[in-house]
All heavy atoms as a GROMACS GRO file, in nm:
protein
  533
    1MET      N    1   0.082  -0.116  -0.008
    1MET     CA    2   0.008  -0.002  -0.003
    1MET      C    3   0.089   0.121   0.006
    1MET      O    4   0.187   0.129   0.070
    1MET     CB    5  -0.084  -0.008   0.121
    1MET     CG    6  -0.199   0.106   0.131
    1MET     SD    7  -0.309   0.066   0.254
    1MET     CE    8  -0.443   0.118   0.193
    2THR      N    9   0.052   0.217  -0.078
    2THR     CA   10   0.131   0.344  -0.083
    2THR      C   11   0.096   0.442   0.016
    2THR      O   12  -0.022   0.449   0.056
    2THR     CB   13   0.120   0.406  -0.225
    2THR    OG1   14  -0.025   0.442  -0.248
    2THR    CG2   15   0.162   0.316  -0.337
    3ALA      N   16   0.197   0.521   0.064
    3ALA     CA   17   0.174   0.623   0.159
    3ALA      C   18   0.089   0.734   0.087
    3ALA      O   19   0.103   0.769  -0.023
    3ALA     CB   20   0.302   0.675   0.213
    4PRO      N   21   0.006   0.807   0.176
    4PRO     CA   22  -0.064   0.923   0.120
    4PRO      C   23   0.028   1.028   0.068
    4PRO      O   24   0.135   1.049   0.132
    4PRO     CB   25  -0.153   0.969   0.227
    4PRO     CG   26  -0.137   0.871   0.344
    4PRO     CD   27  -0.025   0.786   0.310
    5GLY      N   28  -0.012   1.095  -0.032
    5GLY     CA   29   0.066   1.206  -0.089
    5GLY      C   30   0.053   1.337  -0.004
    5GLY      O   31  -0.031   1.342   0.092
    6PRO      N   32   0.116   1.440  -0.040
    6PRO     CA   33   0.094   1.578   0.023
    6PRO      C   34  -0.042   1.616   0.020
    6PRO      O   35  -0.129   1.586  -0.077
    6PRO     CB   36   0.180   1.666  -0.054
    6PRO     CG   37   0.260   1.585  -0.138
    6PRO     CD   38   0.208   1.440  -0.155
    7PRO      N   39  -0.102   1.694   0.129
    7PRO     CA   40  -0.237   1.744   0.110
    7PRO      C   41  -0.258   1.822  -0.022
    7PRO      O   42  -0.177   1.898  -0.064
    7PRO     CB   43  -0.252   1.831   0.231
    7PRO     CG   44  -0.136   1.792   0.328
    7PRO     CD   45  -0.028   1.729   0.240
    8GLY      N   46  -0.373   1.798  -0.079
    8GLY     CA   47  -0.401   1.878  -0.195
    8GLY      C   48  -0.373   1.806  -0.326
    8GLY      O   49  -0.401   1.838  -0.430
    9GLU      N   50  -0.279   1.707  -0.306
    9GLU     CA   51  -0.231   1.622  -0.433
    9GLU      C   52  -0.339   1.528  -0.463
    9GLU      O   53  -0.384   1.450  -0.368
    9GLU     CB   54  -0.106   1.546  -0.402
    9GLU     CG   55  -0.058   1.485  -0.526
    9GLU     CD   56   0.081   1.415  -0.490
    9GLU    OE1   57   0.159   1.476  -0.420
    9GLU    OE2   58   0.089   1.297  -0.531
   10ARG      N   59  -0.387   1.524  -0.586
   10ARG     CA   60  -0.496   1.423  -0.624
   10ARG      C   61  -0.445   1.287  -0.637
   10ARG      O   62  -0.339   1.273  -0.696
   10ARG     CB   63  -0.558   1.469  -0.756
   10ARG     CG   64  -0.647   1.606  -0.736
   10ARG     CD   65  -0.700   1.656  -0.875
   10ARG     NE   66  -0.798   1.558  -0.910
   10ARG     CZ   67  -0.887   1.575  -1.007
   10ARG    NH1   68  -0.857   1.685  -1.090
   10ARG    NH2   69  -0.964   1.485  -1.050
   11ARG      N   70  -0.530   1.203  -0.583
   11ARG     CA   71  -0.477   1.059  -0.588
   11ARG      C   72  -0.565   0.980  -0.684
   11ARG      O   73  -0.533   0.872  -0.740
   11ARG     CB   74  -0.497   0.990  -0.461
   11ARG     CG   75  -0.418   1.069  -0.343
   11ARG     CD   76  -0.284   1.019  -0.326
   11ARG     NE   77  -0.264   0.887  -0.341
   11ARG     CZ   78  -0.242   0.794  -0.238
   11ARG    NH1   79  -0.256   0.841  -0.113
   11ARG    NH2   80  -0.219   0.667  -0.256
   12LEU      N   81  -0.693   1.034  -0.720
   12LEU     CA   82  -0.783   0.970  -0.818
   12LEU      C   83  -0.838   1.075  -0.916
   12LEU      O   84  -0.862   1.190  -0.867
   12LEU     CB   85  -0.908   0.914  -0.729
   12LEU     CG   86  -0.872   0.803  -0.633
   12LEU    CD1   87  -0.990   0.767  -0.547
   12LEU    CD2   88  -0.836   0.676  -0.718
   13TYR      N   89  -0.848   1.022  -1.038
   13TYR     CA   90  -0.892   1.114  -1.142
   13TYR      C   91  -1.010   1.054  -1.202
   13TYR      O   92  -1.026   0.940  -1.229
   13TYR     CB   93  -0.780   1.130  -1.246
   13TYR     CG   94  -0.662   1.206  -1.196
   13TYR    CD1   95  -0.565   1.139  -1.143
   13TYR    CD2   96  -0.659   1.344  -1.199
   13TYR    CE1   97  -0.449   1.214  -1.092
   13TYR    CE2   98  -0.546   1.412  -1.166
   13TYR     CZ   99  -0.444   1.356  -1.095
   13TYR     OH  100  -0.332   1.419  -1.052
   14ARG      N  101  -1.113   1.144  -1.237
   14ARG     CA  102  -1.227   1.102  -1.320
   14ARG      C  103  -1.185   1.080  -1.446
   14ARG      O  104  -1.077   1.128  -1.497
   14ARG     CB  105  -1.339   1.215  -1.319
   14ARG     CG  106  -1.403   1.229  -1.193
   14ARG     CD  107  -1.509   1.343  -1.192
   14ARG     NE  108  -1.580   1.344  -1.063
   14ARG     CZ  109  -1.682   1.264  -1.034
   14ARG    NH1  110  -1.734   1.188  -1.108
   14ARG    NH2  111  -1.735   1.288  -0.912
   15ILE      N  112  -1.263   1.003  -1.539
   15ILE     CA  113  -1.229   0.971  -1.671
   15ILE      C  114  -1.194   1.099  -1.746
   15ILE      O  115  -1.086   1.104  -1.825
   15ILE     CB  116  -1.337   0.888  -1.749
   15ILE    CG1  117  -1.348   0.755  -1.686
   15ILE    CG2  118  -1.302   0.864  -1.888
   15ILE    CD1  119  -1.222   0.663  -1.674
   16CYS      N  120  -1.274   1.205  -1.733
   16CYS     CA  121  -1.249   1.325  -1.817
   16CYS      C  122  -1.110   1.386  -1.784
   16CYS      O  123  -1.049   1.442  -1.874
   16CYS     CB  124  -1.372   1.414  -1.806
   16CYS     SG  125  -1.412   1.468  -1.633
   17ASP      N  126  -1.081   1.379  -1.667
   17ASP     CA  127  -0.949   1.433  -1.613
   17ASP      C  128  -0.838   1.350  -1.671
   17ASP      O  129  -0.726   1.407  -1.714
   17ASP     CB  130  -0.944   1.432  -1.466
   17ASP     CG  131  -1.033   1.535  -1.404
   17ASP    OD1  132  -1.078   1.632  -1.464
   17ASP    OD2  133  -1.090   1.498  -1.287
   18ALA      N  134  -0.852   1.221  -1.675
   18ALA     CA  135  -0.743   1.128  -1.727
   18ALA      C  136  -0.742   1.155  -1.878
   18ALA      O  137  -0.628   1.150  -1.930
   18ALA     CB  138  -0.780   0.980  -1.702
   19MET      N  139  -0.847   1.181  -1.950
   19MET     CA  140  -0.840   1.217  -2.079
   19MET      C  141  -0.752   1.334  -2.112
   19MET      O  142  -0.675   1.324  -2.208
   19MET     CB  143  -0.990   1.247  -2.135
   19MET     CG  144  -1.092   1.131  -2.146
   19MET     SD  145  -1.251   1.182  -2.168
   19MET     CE  146  -1.243   1.287  -2.313
   20HIS      N  147  -0.753   1.441  -2.027
   20HIS     CA  148  -0.682   1.542  -2.054
   20HIS      C  149  -0.533   1.521  -2.016
   20HIS      O  150  -0.447   1.570  -2.090
   20HIS     CB  151  -0.736   1.686  -1.973
   20HIS     CG  152  -0.865   1.729  -2.028
   20HIS    ND1  153  -0.986   1.682  -1.961
   20HIS    CD2  154  -0.892   1.809  -2.125
   20HIS    CE1  155  -1.091   1.745  -2.025
   20HIS    NE2  156  -1.027   1.817  -2.128
   21LEU      N  157  -0.515   1.455  -1.912
   21LEU     CA  158  -0.385   1.424  -1.875
   21LEU      C  159  -0.298   1.344  -1.965
   21LEU      O  160  -0.178   1.362  -1.987
   21LEU     CB  161  -0.376   1.358  -1.733
   21LEU     CG  162  -0.410   1.433  -1.610
   21LEU    CD1  163  -0.429   1.341  -1.487
   21LEU    CD2  164  -0.293   1.534  -1.580
   22LEU      N  165  -0.362   1.254  -2.035
   22LEU     CA  166  -0.305   1.145  -2.119
   22LEU      C  167  -0.319   1.198  -2.263
   22LEU      O  168  -0.275   1.130  -2.363
   22LEU     CB  169  -0.362   1.019  -2.107
   22LEU     CG  170  -0.323   0.954  -1.966
   22LEU    CD1  171  -0.403   0.818  -1.942
   22LEU    CD2  172  -0.181   0.918  -1.960
   23SER      N  173  -0.404   1.301  -2.293
   23SER     CA  174  -0.421   1.351  -2.430
   23SER      C  175  -0.498   1.242  -2.516
   23SER      O  176  -0.454   1.212  -2.630
   23SER     CB  177  -0.318   1.406  -2.499
   23SER     OG  178  -0.255   1.510  -2.421
   24MET      N  179  -0.583   1.171  -2.452
   24MET     CA  180  -0.650   1.064  -2.521
   24MET      C  181  -0.799   1.080  -2.527
   24MET      O  182  -0.862   1.162  -2.435
   24MET     CB  183  -0.625   0.928  -2.450
   24MET     CG  184  -0.485   0.894  -2.451
   24MET     SD  185  -0.446   0.761  -2.345
   24MET     CE  186  -0.416   0.628  -2.464
   25SER      N  187  -0.881   1.024  -2.619
   25SER     CA  188  -1.018   1.025  -2.614
   25SER      C  189  -1.081   0.932  -2.514
   25SER      O  190  -1.020   0.848  -2.472
   25SER     CB  191  -1.079   1.002  -2.769
   25SER     OG  192  -1.058   0.855  -2.786
   26ARG      N  193  -1.207   0.960  -2.483
   26ARG     CA  194  -1.282   0.877  -2.393
   26ARG      C  195  -1.285   0.729  -2.423
   26ARG      O  196  -1.255   0.641  -2.352
   26ARG     CB  197  -1.426   0.926  -2.368
   26ARG     CG  198  -1.512   0.848  -2.279
   26ARG     CD  199  -1.656   0.909  -2.276
   26ARG     NE  200  -1.653   1.042  -2.226
   26ARG     CZ  201  -1.656   1.065  -2.090
   26ARG    NH1  202  -1.649   0.976  -2.000
   26ARG    NH2  203  -1.646   1.200  -2.064
   27SER      N  204  -1.304   0.709  -2.571
   27SER     CA  205  -1.312   0.568  -2.605
   27SER      C  206  -1.174   0.497  -2.598
   27SER      O  207  -1.172   0.379  -2.561
   27SER     CB  208  -1.368   0.567  -2.753
   27SER     OG  209  -1.283   0.638  -2.835
   28VAL      N  210  -1.073   0.572  -2.622
   28VAL     CA  211  -0.932   0.510  -2.606
   28VAL      C  212  -0.904   0.483  -2.462
   28VAL      O  213  -0.852   0.372  -2.432
   28VAL     CB  214  -0.828   0.602  -2.673
   28VAL    CG1  215  -0.696   0.550  -2.645
   28VAL    CG2  216  -0.852   0.609  -2.824
   29ILE      N  217  -0.944   0.569  -2.362
   29ILE     CA  218  -0.933   0.555  -2.230
   29ILE      C  219  -1.002   0.418  -2.191
   29ILE      O  220  -0.940   0.327  -2.116
   29ILE     CB  221  -0.982   0.664  -2.139
   29ILE    CG1  222  -0.900   0.793  -2.172
   29ILE    CG2  223  -0.984   0.623  -1.996
   29ILE    CD1  224  -0.769   0.792  -2.099
   30TYR      N  225  -1.128   0.394  -2.220
   30TYR     CA  226  -1.203   0.281  -2.190
   30TYR      C  227  -1.150   0.154  -2.264
   30TYR      O  228  -1.146   0.046  -2.203
   30TYR     CB  229  -1.342   0.298  -2.227
   30TYR     CG  230  -1.423   0.374  -2.115
   30TYR    CD1  231  -1.472   0.504  -2.131
   30TYR    CD2  232  -1.450   0.329  -1.992
   30TYR    CE1  233  -1.535   0.574  -2.032
   30TYR    CE2  234  -1.509   0.388  -1.887
   30TYR     CZ  235  -1.546   0.515  -1.908
   30TYR     OH  236  -1.616   0.591  -1.812
   31GLU      N  237  -1.098   0.178  -2.377
   31GLU     CA  238  -1.027   0.060  -2.454
   31GLU      C  239  -0.914   0.010  -2.376
   31GLU      O  240  -0.889  -0.110  -2.360
   31GLU     CB  241  -0.992   0.116  -2.584
   31GLU     CG  242  -0.943   0.002  -2.691
   31GLU     CD  243  -0.908   0.062  -2.814
   31GLU    OE1  244  -1.017   0.109  -2.885
   31GLU    OE2  245  -0.800   0.061  -2.862
   32GLN      N  246  -0.829   0.106  -2.328
   32GLN     CA  247  -0.704   0.071  -2.260
   32GLN      C  248  -0.740   0.005  -2.119
   32GLN      O  249  -0.677  -0.084  -2.068
   32GLN     CB  250  -0.616   0.202  -2.233
   32GLN     CG  251  -0.564   0.250  -2.359
   32GLN     CD  252  -0.487   0.155  -2.429
   32GLN    OE1  253  -0.389   0.099  -2.388
   32GLN    NE2  254  -0.529   0.119  -2.555
   33ILE      N  255  -0.854   0.046  -2.052
   33ILE     CA  256  -0.897  -0.016  -1.931
   33ILE      C  257  -0.940  -0.160  -1.958
   33ILE      O  258  -0.898  -0.242  -1.892
   33ILE     CB  259  -1.012   0.082  -1.873
   33ILE    CG1  260  -0.960   0.208  -1.822
   33ILE    CG2  261  -1.086  -0.006  -1.757
   33ILE    CD1  262  -1.065   0.301  -1.779
   34ARG      N  263  -1.025  -0.176  -2.059
   34ARG     CA  264  -1.068  -0.307  -2.094
   34ARG      C  265  -0.955  -0.402  -2.127
   34ARG      O  266  -0.955  -0.522  -2.096
   34ARG     CB  267  -1.164  -0.299  -2.226
   34ARG     CG  268  -1.307  -0.274  -2.170
   34ARG     CD  269  -1.396  -0.291  -2.293
   34ARG     NE  270  -1.367  -0.217  -2.416
   34ARG     CZ  271  -1.404  -0.083  -2.437
   34ARG    NH1  272  -1.473  -0.019  -2.338
   34ARG    NH2  273  -1.365  -0.025  -2.543
   35ALA      N  274  -0.849  -0.343  -2.188
   35ALA     CA  275  -0.734  -0.427  -2.224
   35ALA      C  276  -0.644  -0.467  -2.121
   35ALA      O  277  -0.538  -0.536  -2.121
   35ALA     CB  278  -0.648  -0.359  -2.342
   36GLY      N  279  -0.665  -0.401  -2.000
   36GLY     CA  280  -0.588  -0.413  -1.879
   36GLY      C  281  -0.455  -0.330  -1.877
   36GLY      O  282  -0.370  -0.360  -1.793
   37ARG      N  283  -0.437  -0.240  -1.970
   37ARG     CA  284  -0.326  -0.154  -1.981
   37ARG      C  285  -0.329  -0.032  -1.890
   37ARG      O  286  -0.233   0.023  -1.852
   37ARG     CB  287  -0.295  -0.116  -2.112
   37ARG     CG  288  -0.267  -0.235  -2.204
   37ARG     CD  289  -0.270  -0.194  -2.361
   37ARG     NE  290  -0.193  -0.084  -2.388
   37ARG     CZ  291  -0.072  -0.083  -2.429
   37ARG    NH1  292   0.007  -0.196  -2.435
   37ARG    NH2  293  -0.002   0.029  -2.460
   38LEU      N  294  -0.446   0.005  -1.857
   38LEU     CA  295  -0.474   0.117  -1.756
   38LEU      C  296  -0.567   0.081  -1.652
   38LEU      O  297  -0.678   0.031  -1.678
   38LEU     CB  298  -0.541   0.233  -1.835
   38LEU     CG  299  -0.562   0.368  -1.759
   38LEU    CD1  300  -0.438   0.425  -1.698
   38LEU    CD2  301  -0.630   0.467  -1.853
   39ARG      N  302  -0.514   0.084  -1.517
   39ARG     CA  303  -0.600   0.032  -1.410
   39ARG      C  304  -0.705   0.145  -1.372
   39ARG      O  305  -0.676   0.254  -1.397
   39ARG     CB  306  -0.502   0.011  -1.300
   39ARG     CG  307  -0.418  -0.114  -1.304
   39ARG     CD  308  -0.326  -0.133  -1.186
   39ARG     NE  309  -0.239  -0.039  -1.170
   39ARG     CZ  310  -0.234   0.061  -1.080
   39ARG    NH1  311  -0.325   0.061  -0.988
   39ARG    NH2  312  -0.123   0.148  -1.083
   40SER      N  313  -0.808   0.100  -1.316
   40SER     CA  314  -0.911   0.185  -1.274
   40SER      C  315  -0.989   0.115  -1.144
   40SER      O  316  -0.973   0.001  -1.120
   40SER     CB  317  -1.014   0.214  -1.373
   40SER     OG  318  -1.095   0.108  -1.409
   41VAL      N  319  -1.051   0.204  -1.079
   41VAL     CA  320  -1.131   0.157  -0.956
   41VAL      C  321  -1.268   0.222  -0.975
   41VAL      O  322  -1.292   0.317  -1.044
   41VAL     CB  323  -1.062   0.202  -0.816
   41VAL    CG1  324  -0.927   0.142  -0.809
   41VAL    CG2  325  -1.055   0.356  -0.811
   42THR      N  326  -1.356   0.173  -0.899
   42THR     CA  327  -1.500   0.219  -0.894
   42THR      C  328  -1.542   0.260  -0.751
   42THR      O  329  -1.496   0.197  -0.668
   42THR     CB  330  -1.593   0.131  -0.955
   42THR    OG1  331  -1.596   0.013  -0.884
   42THR    CG2  332  -1.588   0.105  -1.096
   43GLN      N  333  -1.609   0.373  -0.748
   43GLN     CA  334  -1.667   0.418  -0.618
   43GLN      C  335  -1.798   0.445  -0.651
   43GLN      O  336  -1.841   0.540  -0.715
   43GLN     CB  337  -1.601   0.539  -0.569
   43GLN     CG  338  -1.656   0.605  -0.447
   43GLN     CD  339  -1.642   0.509  -0.339
   43GLN    OE1  340  -1.552   0.447  -0.298
   43GLN    NE2  341  -1.760   0.497  -0.260
   44GLY      N  342  -1.894   0.354  -0.604
   44GLY     CA  343  -2.032   0.367  -0.640
   44GLY      C  344  -2.045   0.337  -0.794
   44GLY      O  345  -2.002   0.238  -0.840
   45ARG      N  346  -2.098   0.439  -0.858
   45ARG     CA  347  -2.119   0.422  -1.018
   45ARG      C  348  -2.004   0.503  -1.082
   45ARG      O  349  -2.005   0.499  -1.211
   45ARG     CB  350  -2.253   0.475  -1.048
   45ARG     CG  351  -2.362   0.390  -1.003
   45ARG     CD  352  -2.499   0.439  -1.028
   45ARG     NE  353  -2.505   0.487  -1.177
   45ARG     CZ  354  -2.613   0.536  -1.223
   45ARG    NH1  355  -2.730   0.551  -1.157
   45ARG    NH2  356  -2.618   0.581  -1.346
   46THR      N  357  -1.911   0.562  -1.014
   46THR     CA  358  -1.807   0.644  -1.066
   46THR      C  359  -1.680   0.557  -1.098
   46THR      O  360  -1.636   0.498  -1.000
   46THR     CB  361  -1.770   0.760  -0.979
   46THR    OG1  362  -1.892   0.828  -0.962
   46THR    CG2  363  -1.666   0.857  -1.047
   47ARG      N  364  -1.630   0.558  -1.216
   47ARG     CA  365  -1.491   0.492  -1.249
   47ARG      C  366  -1.396   0.600  -1.239
   47ARG      O  367  -1.397   0.706  -1.283
   47ARG     CB  368  -1.497   0.438  -1.391
   47ARG     CG  369  -1.360   0.363  -1.411
   47ARG     CD  370  -1.382   0.279  -1.541
   47ARG     NE  371  -1.477   0.171  -1.529
   47ARG     CZ  372  -1.464   0.054  -1.458
   47ARG    NH1  373  -1.354   0.034  -1.416
   47ARG    NH2  374  -1.550  -0.032  -1.470
   48LEU      N  375  -1.283   0.558  -1.152
   48LEU     CA  376  -1.182   0.660  -1.130
   48LEU      C  377  -1.041   0.593  -1.169
   48LEU      O  378  -1.029   0.470  -1.153
   48LEU     CB  379  -1.176   0.696  -0.976
   48LEU     CG  380  -1.302   0.758  -0.927
   48LEU    CD1  381  -1.306   0.755  -0.774
   48LEU    CD2  382  -1.313   0.902  -0.978
   49ILE      N  383  -0.951   0.674  -1.203
   49ILE     CA  384  -0.817   0.627  -1.245
   49ILE      C  385  -0.721   0.679  -1.124
   49ILE      O  386  -0.708   0.792  -1.104
   49ILE     CB  387  -0.768   0.690  -1.376
   49ILE    CG1  388  -0.878   0.666  -1.489
   49ILE    CG2  389  -0.640   0.628  -1.418
   49ILE    CD1  390  -0.902   0.528  -1.519
   50PRO      N  391  -0.648   0.580  -1.058
   50PRO     CA  392  -0.556   0.623  -0.965
   50PRO      C  393  -0.437   0.694  -1.025
   50PRO      O  394  -0.401   0.658  -1.146
   50PRO     CB  395  -0.505   0.497  -0.899
   50PRO     CG  396  -0.618   0.406  -0.930
   50PRO     CD  397  -0.676   0.442  -1.056
   51ALA      N  398  -0.375   0.793  -0.952
   51ALA     CA  399  -0.270   0.875  -1.009
   51ALA      C  400  -0.144   0.779  -1.039
   51ALA      O  401  -0.082   0.793  -1.134
   51ALA     CB  402  -0.224   0.972  -0.910
   52SER      N  403  -0.131   0.671  -0.961
   52SER     CA  404  -0.032   0.569  -0.983
   52SER      C  405  -0.053   0.497  -1.106
   52SER      O  406   0.037   0.455  -1.181
   52SER     CB  407  -0.023   0.473  -0.863
   52SER     OG  408  -0.139   0.401  -0.847
   53ALA      N  409  -0.184   0.469  -1.146
   53ALA     CA  410  -0.214   0.395  -1.266
   53ALA      C  411  -0.175   0.481  -1.392
   53ALA      O  412  -0.143   0.423  -1.486
   53ALA     CB  413  -0.360   0.358  -1.271
   54ILE      N  414  -0.186   0.608  -1.385
   54ILE     CA  415  -0.155   0.697  -1.484
   54ILE      C  416   0.000   0.692  -1.509
   54ILE      O  417   0.055   0.688  -1.620
   54ILE     CB  418  -0.213   0.846  -1.471
   54ILE    CG1  419  -0.354   0.843  -1.485
   54ILE    CG2  420  -0.144   0.947  -1.571
   54ILE    CD1  421  -0.430   0.967  -1.436
   55SER      N  422   0.080   0.711  -1.393
   55SER     CA  423   0.221   0.694  -1.403
   55SER      C  424   0.265   0.558  -1.466
   55SER      O  425   0.355   0.555  -1.541
   55SER     CB  426   0.275   0.709  -1.263
   55SER     OG  427   0.253   0.846  -1.217
   56ASP      N  428   0.198   0.455  -1.415
   56ASP     CA  429   0.231   0.317  -1.469
   56ASP      C  430   0.208   0.319  -1.618
   56ASP      O  431   0.280   0.245  -1.695
   56ASP     CB  432   0.150   0.205  -1.396
   56ASP     CG  433   0.192   0.195  -1.241
   56ASP    OD1  434   0.306   0.246  -1.209
   56ASP    OD2  435   0.124   0.133  -1.179
   57TYR      N  436   0.097   0.356  -1.656
   57TYR     CA  437   0.075   0.352  -1.803
   57TYR      C  438   0.162   0.438  -1.895
   57TYR      O  439   0.215   0.390  -1.993
   57TYR     CB  440  -0.077   0.419  -1.818
   57TYR     CG  441  -0.117   0.410  -1.965
   57TYR    CD1  442  -0.145   0.281  -2.032
   57TYR    CD2  443  -0.127   0.518  -2.046
   57TYR    CE1  444  -0.195   0.274  -2.154
   57TYR    CE2  445  -0.164   0.511  -2.185
   57TYR     CZ  446  -0.202   0.392  -2.241
   57TYR     OH  447  -0.240   0.382  -2.373
   58VAL      N  448   0.201   0.550  -1.838
   58VAL     CA  449   0.310   0.626  -1.920
   58VAL      C  450   0.438   0.544  -1.917
   58VAL      O  451   0.505   0.549  -2.024
   58VAL     CB  452   0.328   0.765  -1.847
   58VAL    CG1  453   0.448   0.840  -1.910
   58VAL    CG2  454   0.198   0.857  -1.868
   59ALA      N  455   0.468   0.486  -1.803
   59ALA     CA  456   0.595   0.404  -1.807
   59ALA      C  457   0.583   0.286  -1.905
   59ALA      O  458   0.690   0.252  -1.982
   59ALA     CB  459   0.624   0.362  -1.662
   60LEU      N  460   0.477   0.224  -1.910
   60LEU     CA  461   0.447   0.126  -2.000
   60LEU      C  462   0.466   0.166  -2.149
   60LEU      O  463   0.533   0.100  -2.226
   60LEU     CB  464   0.310   0.065  -1.994
   60LEU     CG  465   0.258  -0.036  -2.092
   60LEU    CD1  466   0.327  -0.168  -2.082
   60LEU    CD2  467   0.111  -0.056  -2.085
   61LEU      N  468   0.418   0.282  -2.183
   61LEU     CA  469   0.426   0.337  -2.315
   61LEU      C  470   0.573   0.367  -2.346
   61LEU      O  471   0.624   0.340  -2.461
   61LEU     CB  472   0.339   0.460  -2.336
   61LEU     CG  473   0.204   0.445  -2.327
   61LEU    CD1  474   0.124   0.587  -2.329
   61LEU    CD2  475   0.146   0.361  -2.442
   62GLU      N  476   0.646   0.417  -2.253
   62GLU     CA  477   0.793   0.443  -2.264
   62GLU      C  478   0.867   0.308  -2.290
   62GLU      O  479   0.957   0.300  -2.379
   62GLU     CB  480   0.855   0.515  -2.142
   62GLU     CG  481   0.793   0.662  -2.146
   62GLU     CD  482   0.849   0.725  -2.010
   62GLU    OE1  483   0.876   0.668  -1.914
   62GLU    OE2  484   0.834   0.855  -2.013
   63ARG      N  485   0.838   0.207  -2.214
   63ARG     CA  486   0.907   0.078  -2.226
   63ARG      C  487   0.876   0.022  -2.372
   63ARG      O  488   0.966  -0.034  -2.444
   63ARG     CB  489   0.865  -0.022  -2.123
   63ARG     CG  490   0.919  -0.002  -1.980
   63ARG     CD  491   0.906  -0.117  -1.889
   63ARG     NE  492   0.765  -0.151  -1.878
   63ARG     CZ  493   0.680  -0.105  -1.790
   63ARG    NH1  494   0.710  -0.001  -1.718
   63ARG    NH2  495   0.561  -0.138  -1.781
   64GLU      N  496   0.748   0.028  -2.416
   64GLU     CA  497   0.713  -0.016  -2.539
   64GLU      C  498   0.784   0.058  -2.650
   64GLU      O  499   0.833  -0.008  -2.755
   64GLU     CB  500   0.564  -0.008  -2.564
   64GLU     CG  501   0.483  -0.102  -2.478
   64GLU     CD  502   0.334  -0.096  -2.497
   64GLU    OE1  503   0.290   0.004  -2.546
   64GLU    OE2  504   0.264  -0.186  -2.442
   65THR      N  505   0.818   0.183  -2.633
   65THR     CA  506   0.881   0.268  -2.733
   65THR      C  507   1.021   0.215  -2.746
   65THR      O  508   1.086   0.216  -2.854
   65THR     CB  509   0.865   0.420  -2.709
   65THR    OG1  510   0.735   0.454  -2.702
   65THR    CG2  511   0.950   0.503  -2.804
   66ARG      N  512   1.086   0.206  -2.628
   66ARG     CA  513   1.230   0.166  -2.623
   66ARG      C  514   1.245   0.015  -2.688
   66ARG      O  515   1.347  -0.014  -2.746
   66ARG     CB  516   1.281   0.158  -2.483
   66ARG     CG  517   1.331   0.304  -2.436
   66ARG     CD  518   1.390   0.304  -2.306
   66ARG     NE  519   1.292   0.374  -2.218
   66ARG     CZ  520   1.259   0.323  -2.101
   66ARG    NH1  521   1.298   0.202  -2.050
   66ARG    NH2  522   1.177   0.397  -2.027
   67ALA      N  523   1.146  -0.067  -2.657
   67ALA     CA  524   1.164  -0.202  -2.712
   67ALA      C  525   1.146  -0.217  -2.857
   67ALA      O  526   1.202  -0.314  -2.926
   67ALA     CB  527   1.057  -0.291  -2.651
   68SER      N  528   1.093  -0.119  -2.927
   68SER     CA  529   1.067  -0.126  -3.071
   68SER      C  530   1.178  -0.061  -3.150
   68SER      O  531   1.274  -0.009  -3.103
   68SER     CB  532   0.935  -0.074  -3.108
   68SER     OG  533   0.921   0.074  -3.080
   0.00000   0.00000   0.00000
């Protein structure tokens, strides 16, 4: 389990926020979630993307770029 970040630092992002952070469309975000490449959690009916999942996804893309 990770330690809490500094106060005011966001730990969870709504899909629309993740879209802006990753410069991706809504459909691509959901496609990556379904493929297991981008982790998400649900709270009630809301799907949220943990900040750590966004960092992990960017690292995955960087690894894939270096491998090709």
